[in-house]
N, C-alpha and C positions, 0 to 999 in steps of 0.2 A: 388499576397505571401509579396507583398513587402510590406500592408498598416500597416499590424502588426505594422511594425519599424514604431514608431514618433520620432524618435534623433532626434533634429535640427542640420542644420546645423552646427552651429559651435564645437558642440558635434564629429559629424559627421567628422569634418576636423583634429582635436584636437588627437582623435582614430586613426583614419588614420596614421596620422602622428610618434605616435605610433607604427603602428605596421610596419613603414619601419625600425624602428628604432628598434623595437626589432630582425630582418629580417640580417637586414645590416654587423652586424658583420660577420655571415658566407655566405652571399652572396657576399660580398667583399674577402675574404680571402680564397674560392673556385678559383676565376681567378686568385689569384694574386698566388695563392700556380703553378696555372699551367701558367702560364706566359701572362693571356688571361687580356684586356682591362678593369678596373671593372670598368669606365662609361658606357661601354660597355652593362656588367654582370645588370648594374641599368634597363639601355633603356630592355634589353629583358626580365627583369623580370619586368619589371613594364608594356611592351607588351605581354606576355605571360599571366598575370595575368587579363589583359583586354578582350583579347583572352577567353582564360578559361571562363568570367564571360559572357561571349556573346553568347559561345555551351553552357552552364549550363540553363545560364535562371536568369543568378545574385541571385543564389541558395543555394550558398554554403561558408560558410565567410571563405574563406583561403585564403593563397599567394603561386609564384609561382616564387621558382628563383633557385638558383646555384645548381642542384645536387653536392652532395662529391664523387659516385657512380661511377662517369668516372673520376674525379681528376685520375689514375694510367692509365684506357686507355688512356685518352689524351695528355696525360704528354709523352706516349712511339709514338703515333699515333704522335705526332708536331715533332719528333724528328724522325720516318723514313718517313712521308709521307708526313708534311710541313700542314700550319697555318690551308690552305685554302682544302685542302684534309680532314682535318678534322673535319670541320665542315661539310661538306658534311655528313660523319658519324656520325655528329651527328645529319641534318638533316632524313636519313634514321632511325637512333631509334625512332625518334619521330613518324615516321607512322608505326611503332612494336605497339604502343598504341591507335593506329586509327586499326587493325587486332583486335589486344585486345578486342578495345571495338565493332568495330563490329557484333565478334563472343558473344557478352554476348547481344546485340542488337538481334540475332539470335534465341539465345539457352534463354533468357529469367534470370527473374533474381530470378525462385526458387531457382536453383542450390548454389548460393550463402550460401542460408541457411544452406544446405547440408556440402558446402566448408566450411563455414565460420561461429560458431553456437558458441556461448559465449566464452564458452571451447578451441577452437582454435583465438580469437580475442583480450578477455584479455591477456593471458602473448604474444601476439606477440605486442602489444601495447605497454606495462611493455618493453618487448625490443628493440623498438624505441626510448624509454626515456633514459631507460638505457647504449643501448650501444654507446649514445654520453656522457658519464661520464664521462670515461676517461679523451678526449679533455677537456669539461669544469673542471673538473677539473686543468687540464695540464695548463689550458691559467687563471683560476683567480689567480694560483701560476708561472707564470708571463713564462712558456713557450709555446711551440709550437704542435700542437697536438702533433706530435712522442715523447715529452718530453724534446727537446733542449732549453735550456735557454735562453728566447729572454731579463729578465728585471728580478732582483736580489731580491732572493724572501722575502724577508725581505716586501721591496717598492712595489712589487705585490701585497704581501699580505693585507698590509694599503691601497692599490688603491681596491681593489680587494670587499674585508670584506665590509669595509665600504658602497659602492652600492649597498651590495645583500643587507646589512640590511635598507639599502633608501627604499631595493624596499620593504621587505619586511613590514617593518612600514607602507609607506603609503598606500601600498595595502590593508591591514588592519583597517589601522586607517583613513584614507583619508578620506573626507566627501568632496561630492559634483564634483565640478574639479578636484578635486585633486583625487580624488579612480581614472581616467581615468587612466594616465599618471605612475603607479610606474614606469615598465623602466624607463621611459623617465628620473624620476625623478635619480632612480640609477645609470642610465649614465651624467647625469651631474653634480654630487657628484664625482663618478668614475672621470672622466673627467679632472674637477678641479681640485683636489687629483695629477693625472698624470702629471698634468703642475707645481700644488705645486713643484713635486721632482722630476721636473725637466726630463722625463721618454716623451715628445711627445717634437718627429719633428716637429720642427717649420718651420725649414727652406722651406719644401719640396713645407707648404702650402705657405709661402711666394709668392715664386718663380711663385707657379700655376695661369695661365689668370684666368679671371674672366665667360668668355665665353672661351667654348672650345668643336669642334667635335670631341662624341666619334670614338675610333678609328675602326671607322668597318672595317668589312673582308667580300669582294665575297668568296659562297663555292665553290668550285670545286670538281665534285665526278672522284674519284678512286675506282674502286671495292674492291683493297683488306683494301683498307682503310674504307670502310664501312662496310666490310665482319671479320674487326678488331672490333670493334665499338658495330656493331646492336646487338652483344652479350649479353651483361651489359646493355642494354634494361631492360633482363627478371625481374634487381633485382630497379629497382627502379617503374615499371609498378606492380610490387607485391606489394613497397612499402606503392605505391600510394594508394591501398587497401584498410591498413592499418590507413595511415592515412586520409582519408575520412570517415573512419567506428570510427577513436578517433576525429576528428571534429562533428563526427553524438555522439556521448558518451556525448561530453559537451554539444553540443545544445539541445539532445534530439530530435532531426530528424536521420530519415533512411533516408542517402543521399543515397545510392545505388538502392532507388525505384521513389525516388523524387529528383532530378532530373534525375537521373536511373547512374547505375555504364558506361552504358558504351557511355554518355555527357561526365560523368566526364573526362575516358578514354582520351575519343576523344579531351576535351579540353586541357590537360594535355600535347598529342602529337602533336596537333599545336603547341601552346603555346611550343615544343623542337626546333619543326623546325623551326619560325620563329626564335630561338635566334638564327639556324645552320642558316641560312641564312645571319645575321648581322656581325657575327662572336661572340656569346654569348655561356656561358658555357649551355647546358643541364638544364630542368626546373626539377622543382618535386613539391608535396608540403610541405612547412614545419611546420615543426614539432613544435620548439619555435611561429611561429605564432597564431599557437595551443592553447598552457601554453599559448600563452597572453590572446586568447581572453577565454580561460577556469577563469583566474585569473582578469581578467576584466569584464566580461559575460555582454560584450555586442558579442551580435549573429547578427545583423544584417551586413550584404554583403555589403550594402554602404559604409564603412569604410574604403574597400578591393580595392575600387575602387579608392579610395584617395589616398590611399600605392601608388597607380602605382601610380595616376597622379603625387602624388610624387617625384617617383621615375624615370620616362621618365625625370619631368621638371630638375631633381638634377641630371639628367645622364652631360646635355651640362653644370652643370657650373662647371668649372677648379680645382676653392676653393675646391669646395666642395668633387671631387674628391678625392684631394689630407687631406680632416682631415680626409675623412675616412678613407683614408690609414693610417692616423697617430694614428689613437684610440688607445692604447697602451692594448693587449687583456688583461691580470687581468680586467678590465675594462666592455668590454663582461662574462669574464668568469666568475666572482659572479652573476652575474646574471640571466647566463645560467644553473648556478649551481639550479635553484631555477625553472627556465623551464624546463627543458628538466626528473625533477622531476615528476613537475606538469603532463607530459605525462604519465610519470608511476605510478603515478594515477587513472586518467583515465583509466588506463586497469586494474588495481585494484577493482575499482568500477566498472567494468564491473564484472568481477567473483563477484563482489559483489552481485548485484542488479542482477545478472541473476540467486543467489542461488545456483553453481558449487560448490558441493560437493567431495573435496579436497581426503575426506575420500574413494571414491572410486575408484578401481586401473587404470581405464582405465584412468579419469581426470588427474590423480597425474602422469602420464606415460603423457601423454598431453604438461600437464601445464610442470615440470620434463626438462623436451626433447628441446623445444623449447625456454624456456627463457637462459641454458648453450649453445644451440648452438649461439642464438642470440645476447648474450651479448659475451662465451665464444671467440670467430672470429673460430668456426671450420674452416675449407678451406673441399669441397665438389668435388674432381674437380677434370682433368688430369695434374692439376700442378696448379704451382703461375708464369711461364714460358709467355711471351710477346703474345705468341705462343699459350697456353694454353687455357681453358672455365672451371673454376670452381664458384659455389655457396659460398655464404661466407656471416654471417652476415644477417641481416635483411632478407635475401629473399630466404635464407634455413631455417633459420626458418619458414618463411610460408610457406613453400612447407612442413615440415619432419610435421609442425601440422595439415596442411591438411590433409597428406598423413598419417598421425597416426588414422586422425577421422575418414577418410576413411575402413581404412583398420581392425584397434582393434571392433572387436564385444561393440555392446552397453550395457553387463551389463557382465562387469567382478570384480569377489571377492579373 
C-alpha cells in the first residue's frame, strides 16, 4: 500500500515537521494544565505514534498526542493519589482500548455500518471540530481555554489574525514547497509578531539547558486511582472512532476495515499505556492534524513517522521545550480557528456526499440532537463531582447518535 506514495524524502521531512508544529499547541497545553512535563508529553506522543504505526502497518496518517478528555481526572487523581498512581490509572485506561479492539475483532466490522452510518458520523465529526471552537476563539483573543485573559485583547488579535491570514494565503496561493507549509508560515509570522509586541518570555528559553532528560515518572498501581481514571477512557475511545472516520473521509479510505478498527483501537491503547509507563498524558488521535492533512492534501502516513521522530528528538532538547512553553496562545489560536473548522467541514461533506436527506424527520432528529449534545456541553450521568460518572461532549453525542439511529424506525414522515 505504501508504494503509491512517491513523495521524496525532503518533502516527507518538511511535512512531518509541519504536522508536529500543528499538534504541539494542544500537545504541550494539556501537560501544562495538569502539571506534567511537556517534554515527557513530546516523547510519549512520538513514541505512541510510532507504536500506533507498528500496530496498524503504517497505513493511517494520524498523529497521537495528549488527550484533553483526561485533564480533570488527572488533576484530581494527582491531588488525591499522587503522580505515580495516576500514571498507573493512565496505563489501565489504555487497556480499555485493547478490550474494545478485541470486541471489534470478535464481532467483525459489519456492525460498524449499522452503528455508524453517514447520518451518525457526519454530525459527530462536525461536533468534534466545533466543540473545540470556543477554545480556539479564546486562544485567538489572548485568553486561556476557560476564558481568563493572558494577553491584552488588542495585542492578541494583532498576533492571531495575521497568523491565521498567513496560513490562509499560503494554503490557497502557495506554490510548490510553500504550499506544504501553511501552518509553519502562520506560526513563524505569529511568533515574530509576539516577539515584536514583547509578549514572549525569553528568560525561560535562555535559562534552559540545550540537552536535558525529560522528567520521566514511573507508574505505581493503586486500585482506587485505576477505578477513578479508567471510566474516562470511554470518551476518547468513542472519539477515536470519529477521528479515524474523519481522517478516512479526508483521504477517501475506509480505515475501519483496513487496517481495521480493532487494530487502530489496539494501537491507540498501546500508545496510551506506554505514555503512562513514562509519566506522560494519555494519547488520542489529533483532530487538528487531520485538519492539516486535509489542508495540505498530503495523505502519506510516513509524514507522521517523521513527526514522531522529531517529537522524540526534541523532547531531549531543553531549550526547545522552553521555546514551546513560551509561544503565546494567540499564535496557535488563530491557526486553530481554521483547523477545527476544517474538521467540521469534513463532517458536512460526509452528509452531502452520502445525500443524507434532512427533510426526513428521522435524519433531522439524529443530526439536531447530536450537534446540540456534542457542542452544547450537556452532561448525562450521576453528577460532576470527583466520584461521579457522566458522559459529556463528543462521547455523549456519539452514544446518543448511535442509540437514536438504532431505536428510531427507518422511515419517519
